[in-house]
LUMTOR-63661 format. One line per 5 residues: their letters; for each residue x, y, z of C-alpha. Coordinates in steps of 0.02 Angstrom, whole numbers, always signed. Layout:
% residues N
A	X:Y:Z  ...;
//
This chain:
% residues 874
MLGAP	+805:-3805:+70  +809:-3744:-114  +789:-3561:-68  +605:-3561:-119  +482:-3472:-7;
ELNLE	+331:-3554:+70  +193:-3558:-66  +6:-3573:-59  -95:-3681:-183  -280:-3640:-192;
GKNCL	-268:-3550:-26  -192:-3698:+68  -17:-3730:+131  +64:-3891:+73  +129:-3927:+249;
TRPAG	-37:-3893:+333  -126:-4048:+402  -315:-4064:+399  -400:-4038:+566  -421:-4193:+671;
QAPFD	-280:-4286:+578  -145:-4370:+675  +29:-4303:+656  +144:-4393:+531  +309:-4470:+576;
AAQDA	+468:-4405:+516  +480:-4516:+360  +311:-4476:+300  +342:-4292:+329  +499:-4295:+223;
VGFLG	+418:-4385:+78  +266:-4274:+78  +372:-4117:+83  +480:-4171:-67  +327:-4217:-176;
CKCTL	+248:-4050:-144  +409:-3958:-179  +422:-4038:-350  +246:-3994:-393  +275:-3816:-349;
LELSS	+435:-3805:-457  +339:-3873:-609  +200:-3749:-589  +315:-3604:-569  +416:-3645:-725;
QKKFD	+255:-3667:-830  +187:-3499:-763  +349:-3411:-807  +351:-3485:-981  +171:-3428:-1011;
EIKKA	+210:-3252:-956  +364:-3241:-1070  +263:-3312:-1217  +122:-3181:-1195  +254:-3043:-1189;
NQAAA	+338:-3105:-1348  +172:-3121:-1438  +124:-2941:-1389  +296:-2878:-1446  +275:-2966:-1612;
KKLVE	+103:-2903:-1639  +159:-2723:-1606  +306:-2742:-1723  +191:-2804:-1864  +69:-2662:-1835;
DQFSS	+208:-2535:-1844  +289:-2599:-2001  +139:-2662:-2108  -3:-2559:-2053  -45:-2377:-2094;
SSEDD	+17:-2319:-1922  -137:-2234:-1851  -218:-2157:-2002  -388:-2239:-1969  -380:-2178:-1789;
DEDAE	-338:-2003:-1853  -488:-2005:-1970  -603:-2061:-1830  -539:-1921:-1717  -563:-1794:-1854;
VKQGK	-741:-1853:-1886  -777:-1847:-1697  -702:-1673:-1683  -801:-1617:-1836  -964:-1680:-1759;
ILAKT	-926:-1590:-1597  -897:-1421:-1682  -1049:-1449:-1789  -1152:-1475:-1635  -1080:-1322:-1549;
FTIYT	-1119:-1207:-1697  -1292:-1279:-1739  -1395:-1143:-1653  -1281:-1001:-1712  -1286:-1049:-1895;
SQTDG	-1469:-1087:-1898  -1520:-915:-1837  -1397:-820:-1945  -1434:-895:-2118  -1286:-1015:-2098;
DSSEL	-1155:-878:-2101  -1007:-934:-1991  -869:-825:-2067  -847:-721:-1911  -824:-874:-1800;
ERTRQ	-641:-907:-1844  -569:-840:-1681  -689:-936:-1573  -667:-1090:-1680  -477:-1074:-1652;
YMNEA	-503:-1081:-1466  -611:-1232:-1484  -487:-1323:-1594  -353:-1292:-1459  -472:-1360:-1331;
FQSGA	-488:-1522:-1430  -303:-1543:-1474  -209:-1645:-1347  -83:-1542:-1254  -132:-1378:-1340;
MTCLI	-209:-1306:-1181  -73:-1272:-1054  -75:-1191:-881  +57:-1051:-884  +86:-1059:-700;
CIASV	+135:-1241:-682  +183:-1269:-867  +78:-1428:-875  -62:-1486:-988  -244:-1446:-943;
KRNQA	-339:-1609:-944  -525:-1635:-972  -564:-1691:-795  -467:-1553:-707  -547:-1400:-629;
VWSCC	-498:-1239:-730  -523:-1052:-727  -531:-939:-877  -472:-753:-878  -605:-634:-942;
GCFCI	-468:-521:-1018  -362:-640:-1121  -466:-799:-1103  -313:-899:-1054  -353:-1059:-954;
FHLVC	-268:-1105:-788  -288:-1240:-661  -405:-1186:-523  -279:-1237:-389  -138:-1140:-480;
IQKWA	-235:-979:-501  -290:-982:-318  -109:-1002:-262  -56:-865:-385  -188:-743:-316;
KDSLF	-142:-785:-136  +45:-756:-171  +13:-594:-260  -94:-522:-125  +37:-574:+5;
LVSSP	+177:-488:-91  +78:-325:-114  +23:-314:+68  +179:-375:+152  +267:-202:+161;
LTDDD	+114:-129:+254  +115:-99:+440  -13:-179:+556  -112:-20:+563  -132:-11:+372;
FGKKD	-161:-199:+342  -336:-239:+284  -386:-58:+254  -358:-62:+64  -421:-194:-53;
YPWPC	-266:-227:-158  -294:-318:-331  -203:-469:-398  -161:-482:-585  -187:-615:-720;
PKCRF	-22:-706:-754  -35:-676:-942  -121:-513:-982  -98:-429:-806  -287:-391:-800;
EYKRS	-322:-345:-617  -455:-432:-507  -514:-382:-333  -479:-490:-179  -663:-542:-180;
ETPSR	-649:-603:-361  -523:-738:-314  -597:-900:-392  -649:-1030:-266  -764:-1145:-367;
YYCYC	-754:-1229:-536  -877:-1164:-665  -906:-1189:-851  -857:-1056:-976  -1023:-968:-969;
GKVEN	-1031:-972:-779  -1201:-1060:-770  -1156:-1233:-707  -1040:-1274:-562  -931:-1425:-586;
PALDP	-986:-1466:-765  -988:-1651:-801  -864:-1730:-918  -947:-1763:-1087  -843:-1830:-1231;
WLVPH	-966:-1750:-1354  -948:-1575:-1287  -808:-1457:-1281  -702:-1492:-1127  -759:-1390:-970;
SCGQI	-917:-1340:-1062  -1100:-1364:-996  -1174:-1384:-1169  -1305:-1249:-1144  -1321:-1087:-1246;
CEREF	-1188:-960:-1191  -1307:-811:-1177  -1165:-690:-1125  -1176:-510:-1173  -1081:-456:-1327;
KPSCG	-936:-338:-1310  -966:-195:-1353  -1140:-213:-1285  -1277:-209:-1418  -1425:-280:-1319;
HKCLL	-1407:-458:-1395  -1334:-615:-1321  -1216:-752:-1387  -1303:-895:-1475  -1162:-1020:-1466;
LCHPG	-1156:-1163:-1348  -1045:-1138:-1198  -878:-1108:-1270  -699:-1051:-1230  -623:-886:-1290;
PCPPC	-717:-730:-1332  -891:-726:-1402  -895:-688:-1592  -966:-530:-1661  -1155:-505:-1648;
PKMVT	-1239:-597:-1800  -1412:-519:-1780  -1486:-424:-1932  -1538:-246:-1899  -1604:-109:-2010;
TTCHC	-1494:+43:-2002  -1447:+196:-2103  -1283:+272:-2143  -1183:+396:-2037  -1255:+550:-2127;
KKAKP	-1433:+484:-2123  -1456:+518:-2311  -1464:+339:-2381  -1610:+228:-2351  -1601:+100:-2207;
VPRRC	-1530:-70:-2258  -1522:-233:-2165  -1348:-266:-2097  -1259:-370:-1958  -1275:-292:-1787;
SAKEW	-1086:-305:-1769  -1065:-203:-1929  -1216:-87:-1918  -1110:+71:-1932  -1082:+100:-2125;
SCRLP	-1046:+241:-2244  -1138:+281:-2406  -982:+367:-2477  -1082:+523:-2522  -1022:+695:-2464;
CGRTL	-1072:+731:-2281  -1146:+907:-2311  -1164:+951:-2127  -1131:+1134:-2082  -960:+1157:-1999;
LCGQH	-926:+1248:-1837  -875:+1408:-1935  -1056:+1422:-1993  -1006:+1468:-2169  -952:+1307:-2253;
TCENS	-1011:+1126:-2263  -916:+964:-2233  -849:+896:-2403  -787:+730:-2334  -876:+568:-2377;
CHAGD	-1004:+499:-2256  -913:+471:-2093  -941:+431:-1909  -927:+555:-1765  -906:+744:-1778;
CQPCP	-841:+832:-1936  -666:+886:-1944  -627:+1073:-1925  -652:+1184:-2078  -496:+1173:-2187;
RVSKQ	-522:+1333:-2285  -428:+1496:-2263  -500:+1670:-2248  -446:+1843:-2196  -492:+1876:-2012;
RCICG	-461:+2020:-1893  -387:+1997:-1722  -485:+2026:-1560  -433:+2210:-1548  -461:+2237:-1735;
RQTAE	-288:+2313:-1774  -217:+2171:-1885  -290:+2065:-2023  -215:+1897:-2069  -259:+1742:-2171;
RLCAS	-303:+1604:-2049  -400:+1440:-2047  -586:+1467:-2045  -606:+1349:-1900  -510:+1467:-1780;
PQWQC	-582:+1645:-1802  -533:+1707:-1631  -351:+1752:-1624  -238:+1878:-1539  -101:+1989:-1611;
DQVCG	+58:+2025:-1519  +28:+2216:-1497  +0:+2298:-1331  -170:+2385:-1308  -95:+2558:-1265;
KCLPC	-265:+2640:-1234  -268:+2778:-1104  -343:+2720:-939  -472:+2826:-844  -337:+2901:-734;
GNHTC	-267:+2992:-885  -88:+2953:-835  -56:+2767:-881  -100:+2663:-1031  -168:+2485:-1041;
ERVCH	-25:+2355:-1046  -133:+2207:-1092  -104:+2117:-1258  -244:+2122:-1391  -406:+2109:-1297;
ADPCG	-590:+2145:-1338  -661:+2179:-1160  -642:+2353:-1076  -472:+2401:-1010  -539:+2433:-834;
DCPRS	-475:+2546:-702  -291:+2594:-670  -208:+2452:-569  -120:+2589:-466  -282:+2675:-408;
GKRSC	-364:+2648:-235  -280:+2597:-78  -111:+2514:-93  -2:+2424:+33  +180:+2445:+70;
PCEKS	+301:+2298:+26  +277:+2222:+201  +89:+2244:+183  +74:+2319:+359  +25:+2500:+308;
KFTLP	-94:+2557:+174  -93:+2721:+78  -210:+2819:-30  -103:+2904:-160  -118:+2964:-340;
CTEDV	-77:+2832:-470  +75:+2931:-521  +162:+2909:-352  +242:+2748:-295  +196:+2678:-122;
PTCGD	+336:+2722:+1  +409:+2599:+131  +335:+2607:+303  +497:+2597:+400  +437:+2449:+502;
SCDKV	+522:+2276:+504  +478:+2160:+359  +431:+2001:+465  +395:+1894:+311  +427:+1710:+334;
LECGI	+584:+1655:+244  +608:+1504:+130  +658:+1395:+276  +481:+1414:+344  +546:+1444:+522;
HKCSQ	+622:+1614:+537  +562:+1787:+483  +650:+1928:+388  +735:+2055:+502  +757:+2190:+378;
RCHRG	+657:+2353:+369  +510:+2362:+249  +592:+2336:+77  +551:+2303:-98  +599:+2141:-191;
PCEIC	+626:+1967:-118  +695:+1935:+53  +869:+1865:+78  +906:+1685:+124  +899:+1630:+306;
RQEVE	+1075:+1649:+380  +1040:+1599:+561  +1138:+1456:+632  +1035:+1315:+700  +1066:+1133:+760;
KQCRC	+1023:+1028:+610  +992:+839:+602  +1035:+735:+449  +902:+646:+348  +937:+476:+426;
GKHTK	+934:+549:+604  +1103:+484:+660  +1204:+644:+662  +1179:+828:+708  +1280:+984:+663;
RMPCH	+1270:+1170:+691  +1262:+1259:+523  +1165:+1396:+427  +978:+1365:+416  +969:+1375:+224;
KPYLC	+1097:+1236:+196  +1039:+1053:+193  +1132:+926:+299  +1168:+752:+229  +1288:+632:+316;
ETKCT	+1399:+502:+233  +1323:+351:+318  +1261:+218:+202  +1095:+135:+230  +1104:-52:+282;
KIRDC	+920:-91:+269  +863:-229:+149  +758:-171:+5  +588:-238:-39  +665:-382:-133;
QKHQC	+733:-448:+31  +902:-486:-54  +1001:-325:-75  +1047:-183:+40  +995:-1:+7;
RRKCC	+1173:+70:+16  +1109:+242:-12  +1193:+388:+85  +1096:+467:+227  +933:+369:+184;
SGNCP	+775:+429:+270  +717:+249:+295  +599:+248:+145  +715:+149:+34  +677:+148:-149;
PCDQV	+632:-17:-246  +779:-129:-293  +847:-72:-461  +934:-236:-509  +867:-364:-631;
CGRTL	+798:-526:-562  +884:-642:-691  +819:-805:-616  +780:-945:-740  +596:-955:-777;
GCRNH	+495:-1119:-772  +515:-1141:-958  +708:-1166:-931  +739:-1061:-1090  +729:-880:-1033;
KCPSG	+772:-779:-879  +661:-660:-785  +676:-487:-857  +581:-397:-714  +665:-304:-573;
CHRGS	+727:-396:-424  +573:-452:-328  +512:-575:-198  +411:-732:-227  +403:-834:-388;
CNPCP	+428:-753:-558  +292:-722:-682  +265:-855:-815  +360:-849:-971  +256:-747:-1099;
ETVDV	+338:-825:-1253  +259:-961:-1358  +341:-1096:-1462  +283:-1169:-1627  +274:-1360:-1627;
KCNCG	+264:-1423:-1807  +235:-1585:-1895  +369:-1659:-2006  +320:-1551:-2161  +295:-1397:-2058;
KTVIK	+115:-1357:-2122  +24:-1404:-1968  +78:-1296:-1821  +15:-1281:-1642  +70:-1144:-1521;
VPCGR	+119:-1202:-1349  +188:-1106:-1198  +378:-1095:-1193  +444:-1249:-1102  +307:-1368:-1162;
ERTIK	+392:-1403:-1329  +499:-1540:-1246  +352:-1647:-1190  +213:-1605:-1312  +184:-1723:-1455;
PPKCK	+196:-1653:-1634  +25:-1623:-1713  -50:-1751:-1828  -47:-1687:-2002  -173:-1727:-2136;
QLCSR	-65:-1668:-2275  +13:-1794:-2398  +194:-1842:-2368  +302:-1720:-2473  +464:-1812:-2452;
PPTCH	+554:-1858:-2614  +547:-2046:-2651  +695:-2148:-2603  +682:-2256:-2755  +697:-2207:-2935;
HSTQE	+516:-2162:-2962  +466:-1982:-2983  +319:-1998:-2864  +285:-2114:-2721  +125:-2196:-2656;
KHYCH	+9:-2070:-2572  +19:-2076:-2383  +3:-1943:-2243  +145:-1839:-2165  +242:-1935:-2039;
FGRCP	+403:-1951:-1944  +530:-2088:-1981  +558:-2187:-2146  +425:-2194:-2279  +348:-2366:-2312;
PCRQS	+434:-2473:-2450  +384:-2433:-2633  +267:-2566:-2713  +256:-2486:-2883  +316:-2568:-3048;
CQKTL	+500:-2540:-3081  +479:-2470:-3258  +660:-2430:-3274  +724:-2394:-3449  +862:-2523:-3482;
ACGHL	+1012:-2487:-3588  +922:-2558:-3736  +766:-2448:-3710  +647:-2580:-3643  +559:-2558:-3472;
CPVSC	+593:-2671:-3326  +428:-2763:-3287  +469:-2822:-3108  +414:-2728:-2950  +526:-2591:-2877;
HDEAL	+684:-2671:-2812  +779:-2519:-2753  +743:-2562:-2577  +718:-2751:-2581  +721:-2858:-2421;
VKQTG	+861:-2979:-2429  +883:-3116:-2296  +1045:-3096:-2206  +1154:-3247:-2180  +1245:-3302:-2022;
LHQSA	+1104:-3267:-1902  +1131:-3299:-1716  +1012:-3433:-1645  +924:-3371:-1487  +939:-3476:-1330;
GPWEQ	+753:-3459:-1284  +595:-3358:-1324  +645:-3224:-1193  +807:-3178:-1285  +793:-3032:-1401;
PSEPA	+866:-3048:-1576  +1038:-2967:-1587  +1028:-2921:-1774  +886:-2906:-1905  +838:-3056:-2006;
FIQTA	+821:-2946:-2167  +912:-2799:-2237  +857:-2673:-2373  +968:-2666:-2524  +950:-2614:-2710;
LPCPP	+946:-2757:-2835  +1003:-2728:-3016  +881:-2753:-3159  +912:-2913:-3259  +1004:-2892:-3431;
CEVPV	+899:-2885:-3593  +941:-3007:-3726  +835:-2948:-3875  +936:-2906:-4034  +905:-2735:-4099;
PVECL	+982:-2630:-4241  +1101:-2500:-4177  +1147:-2343:-4268  +1318:-2256:-4248  +1335:-2101:-4149;
GQHEV	+1335:-1987:-4301  +1193:-2085:-4387  +1301:-2129:-4532  +1271:-2323:-4529  +1164:-2453:-4444;
SPLPC	+1226:-2624:-4373  +1132:-2761:-4279  +1194:-2792:-4101  +1130:-2889:-3948  +1014:-2786:-3835;
HSANP	+1116:-2792:-3676  +1268:-2734:-3775  +1177:-2630:-3906  +1268:-2465:-3872  +1294:-2332:-4004;
YPCIR	+1473:-2332:-4072  +1573:-2199:-4164  +1632:-2220:-4342  +1785:-2136:-4415  +1692:-2014:-4530;
FCGRL	+1677:-1824:-4502  +1508:-1763:-4438  +1481:-1652:-4587  +1319:-1569:-4521  +1280:-1389:-4562;
LDCQN	+1308:-1277:-4411  +1181:-1153:-4343  +1273:-1007:-4429  +1222:-1084:-4597  +1393:-1041:-4661;
HICMK	+1508:-1184:-4596  +1497:-1374:-4564  +1548:-1476:-4407  +1723:-1545:-4428  +1713:-1654:-4271;
ECHRV	+1730:-1844:-4282  +1575:-1953:-4275  +1487:-1911:-4111  +1319:-1925:-4030  +1188:-1805:-4095;
TKLNS	+1012:-1771:-4045  +892:-1873:-4154  +783:-1761:-4256  +608:-1813:-4316  +605:-1710:-4472;
IEDEK	+687:-1780:-4624  +731:-1604:-4691  +835:-1569:-4529  +942:-1722:-4537  +1088:-1625:-4607;
KAGPE	+1076:-1487:-4473  +1197:-1489:-4326  +1140:-1537:-4155  +1179:-1467:-3982  +1333:-1589:-3968;
CLQCE	+1411:-1520:-4130  +1545:-1386:-4130  +1492:-1205:-4112  +1552:-1080:-4243  +1669:-956:-4153;
EECTK	+1716:-846:-4303  +1665:-661:-4309  +1521:-596:-4414  +1586:-528:-4584  +1423:-468:-4654;
PRPSG	+1417:-281:-4713  +1341:-153:-4591  +1207:-25:-4636  +1260:+145:-4703  +1298:+273:-4571;
CPHRC	+1338:+148:-4425  +1523:+157:-4375  +1518:-1:-4265  +1544:-185:-4306  +1414:-324:-4277;
VLPCH	+1422:-380:-4096  +1366:-558:-4133  +1476:-701:-4186  +1447:-786:-4353  +1257:-801:-4369;
PGDCP	+1122:-832:-4499  +1006:-700:-4571  +1031:-510:-4561  +1129:-425:-4425  +1031:-347:-4282;
SCLQM	+1012:-159:-4262  +1155:-68:-4185  +1113:-36:-4001  +1277:+37:-3945  +1275:+203:-3855;
LKIKC	+1348:+365:-3914  +1418:+487:-3784  +1375:+668:-3831  +1344:+833:-3738  +1174:+921:-3735;
HCKLS	+1138:+1095:-3803  +1181:+1183:-3638  +1348:+1083:-3631  +1315:+1037:-3447  +1255:+857:-3462;
ILYIE	+1326:+708:-3553  +1193:+603:-3642  +1204:+420:-3697  +1100:+388:-3855  +1077:+233:-3954;
CLKLT	+1170:+236:-4117  +1015:+179:-4215  +908:+318:-4151  +1029:+455:-4189  +1073:+402:-4360;
CADLK	+894:+369:-4412  +820:+531:-4341  +776:+687:-4435  +824:+866:-4379  +679:+889:-4256;
EKELL	+707:+719:-4180  +890:+752:-4160  +847:+918:-4075  +741:+822:-3946  +867:+681:-3925;
TSCKN	+1015:+796:-3888  +915:+897:-3761  +944:+851:-3575  +761:+904:-3530  +824:+1021:-3394;
QCPKE	+803:+1209:-3376  +919:+1313:-3480  +1062:+1384:-3373  +1093:+1539:-3481  +1060:+1711:-3408;
LPCGH	+953:+1839:-3496  +1004:+2023:-3512  +885:+2066:-3366  +985:+1955:-3250  +858:+1812:-3235;
RCKEI	+880:+1633:-3290  +806:+1567:-3450  +640:+1473:-3418  +653:+1365:-3573  +704:+1183:-3578;
CHSGS	+877:+1146:-3643  +883:+1208:-3821  +994:+1258:-3962  +1024:+1436:-4019  +1002:+1600:-3920;
CPLNC	+876:+1617:-3778  +711:+1719:-3805  +718:+1898:-3739  +543:+1901:-3667  +574:+1869:-3480;
SQKVK	+419:+1804:-3389  +492:+1814:-3213  +383:+1913:-3088  +466:+2051:-2991  +400:+2170:-2857;
LRCLC	+369:+2353:-2906  +350:+2487:-2766  +290:+2666:-2760  +407:+2815:-2707  +357:+2800:-2526;
KRLKK	+385:+2612:-2526  +216:+2575:-2459  +125:+2505:-2613  +196:+2350:-2704  +141:+2245:-2850;
EIQCS	+208:+2095:-2944  +240:+2126:-3131  +327:+2032:-3265  +511:+2087:-3281  +496:+2120:-3473;
KIKEG	+356:+2250:-3446  +461:+2344:-3316  +616:+2347:-3432  +509:+2419:-3578  +440:+2553:-3461;
QVSLE	+259:+2505:-3487  +209:+2498:-3303  +236:+2619:-3159  +164:+2626:-2984  +110:+2800:-2915;
CDALC	+75:+2844:-2734  -112:+2855:-2690  -203:+2976:-2580  -168:+2877:-2423  +17:+2891:-2456;
KEMKR	+3:+3078:-2477  -99:+3093:-2316  +29:+2994:-2222  +168:+3111:-2285  +72:+3261:-2231;
KASEI	+36:+3195:-2056  +218:+3151:-2040  +271:+3324:-2086  +146:+3404:-1960  +208:+3292:-1822;
KEAEA	+387:+3345:-1855  +337:+3531:-1853  +243:+3511:-1689  +391:+3422:-1611  +505:+3562:-1667;
KAAVE	+388:+3694:-1596  +374:+3604:-1432  +563:+3591:-1423  +578:+3779:-1451  +451:+3811:-1313;
EEKRR	+538:+3699:-1192  +703:+3783:-1228  +629:+3957:-1194  +552:+3899:-1029  +719:+3827:-975;
QQAEL	+815:+3989:-1017  +682:+4097:-926  +694:+3988:-769  +886:+4007:-773  +872:+4191:-791;
EAFEN	+753:+4213:-643  +860:+4101:-533  +1010:+4212:-577  +919:+4371:-536  +863:+4302:-364;
RLKGR	+1039:+4259:-315  +1098:+4438:-367  +961:+4522:-258  +997:+4410:-107  +816:+4381:-76;
RKNKR	+770:+4244:+42  +605:+4163:+53  +514:+4176:+220  +497:+4024:+325  +336:+3935:+296;
RKDEV	+236:+3823:+406  +269:+3640:+396  +89:+3598:+343  +86:+3737:+206  +108:+3684:+26;
EVEQS	+191:+3805:-96  +77:+3845:-246  +160:+3895:-407  +76:+4040:-503  +9:+3996:-670;
SWQKY	+52:+4093:-830  -111:+4191:-829  -79:+4254:-650  +96:+4310:-699  +54:+4404:-862;
KNLIM	-129:+4451:-840  -90:+4635:-813  +24:+4649:-966  -116:+4568:-1070  -269:+4656:-1002;
LPVFG	-205:+4836:-1025  -182:+4825:-1214  -344:+4728:-1236  -440:+4859:-1131  -363:+5005:-1237;
VAVVM	-409:+4920:-1397  -589:+4900:-1335  -604:+5082:-1290  -543:+5134:-1462  -667:+5018:-1548;
VAWLM	-814:+5084:-1444  -768:+5263:-1485  -754:+5223:-1671  -927:+5138:-1669  -1001:+5289:-1589;
VYND	-928:+5406:-1715  -978:+5292:-1860  -1161:+5287:-1800  -1170:+5475:-1785;
//
């Protein structure tokens, strides 16, 4: 009837009759229905009014709290106190057992502070805040915290992407790892988290306790320190890495010389700074470095050492006594025909490499030949496998590498789609491009004649990461991209309190609450404002006393009225309590200070006369007199009309000019000191003129450099000082009579004739040399004579030359004798008899040829000697 639905009052319908009551007639029904309807309308209007009233009261209360309360400073203080109590409880056992020293806990404390701060802990996979009541998992490599559900999905997706290219036969045979989203630390498939544990791993599903670190069990950590030292962590269950070991141990220094001292277990390795003194590997010297850890460095000294073969001597580091020269051994081998070809060695040369049984080039036949003869080819086919690996060499046994395979075969391309007959040594690649999809499942391979093993996709992914600020820099891949590794600083208004959040969270995270005082400049005229904490938005209005200096010099006693609230006229009347005001009731505006009416004496601008004037109009005025004050130059007076001058306290300085007076712009006319050719650089000034600091441009003694010297130094210097001032301090460029350059510093006059340059003096054979001063050689005081070794070398060289000449003469005689015999044989027409095939012609030696000619004279001489002895004995 009125569009109102059917309503229930106290669980009963208005139109419902009691049980057992007779039905009404039509008139009674109509009257009862209208009465009930009116009651319902009244109750509905009252209920709506009460709801609107409560909403307006709540809005008014909130507005009052925002404008007139200290925002949430008390709440911040309570939160800081609570956080301090929690951290104190966490570090209680640690500090009590380590003499209260907690200087090494800053890194762990930072992780705990982030755990307490709202929104500081963020899951890098879903880019969402990690709450206290959510199951989490912490990486043991970077200690980053993730949601348990997110890391499980991440591990599952990573394992699927790694194992998806495998075939059915290979699937499950290898345990592929999955990486941490942040530090890429690899975990096995069996290490995939399935349950929610505290940080130390003792308690499953730790209970939420507001007085403990979130996700902590509250027990002692007792995890092994890294690196392991045998002790365990004493902190309560905490996020992040365990701090360095705080236990006290008694330990000595690296070199074991100092007495043992108590130190922290984490810093038990220390140095006494004394010389190490340990014997180095060379066995001759000791380590001179200060006490250090690990092995000593190699010996840095240099000594003369012989090579392995002992032929050469050189200066080398003492730490490397074993060295080889570049000379070939050259010793005669046991065969007597060849020499050793190895380079500088100490072991025996060994047998001749050409002795014993040797194989032909094809290695089918073996020969036992003297080392002076080369192994002949056997004449059989080579039959070595060619580079193709299929065919064999068809040439006869030969030396050197085999030729390339030139047989024509039916070849198949790499992709297996085409065949062609061509030489065996040439590869066959077709022009067909591969149409397979690469491992990214987005792009085709497009490689010519692909074997089917397509390479990974080389394109950049480029998809927008979850942070919405950066793009994926990885190669094109399947599945979701890795989380954005960047972090963003979220600062308070002053920028001193900063929290680091993952990239993408800076839009939703609240700025940190700063406990620093607000550093904004005051909006009123005061130099400082009332102390309050750093905040966003407008500062609260100033309630200090105005204390403005009026034009008369008095101070304004009223409160600060630079931002006074003034009621605005013409306000719009609201139609009801539910209507919001369309404009503010008050506006902020600056009110002027009231005028001062106190009469005060006023002096003219130039302080020439005093006149009484009202305070609000008591402004200094100019008179028509000249200023007449003595200027700063003490030589002239100010000719400016009466003007404002700075009031001086001293009575004696009343006639001196102030900063507002004219400045003297005339040049200085005072006489200069004797010998100075310059004028005073200052304008008209009091007192003596300053020293002349202008630079003079002169040349040095060697006439190569231009020097700039102060006029004062040069004019006031004596002869010795002038000699030093006019020197360029470089080496003299003049050349001495011997041809060397003068070693003296730039000087005047002629150069000294005593040359100290060292030159090399050699003996006549050029073997000996010695460094001697140039002046001694010119004077003929020193000479270098050859020693006995030089003479011996000359004698040996002459003997070698004579032996070579004799050998050449003998060789020439033998050659002429052979030619003569051959010529005689051709004239006689003798022919040699045919010999058997297995006979070997033996050449007669020199003794067999000439023994008759030698023996007859010797025998005759012997007979004569015997006869003479017989006669002499008789």
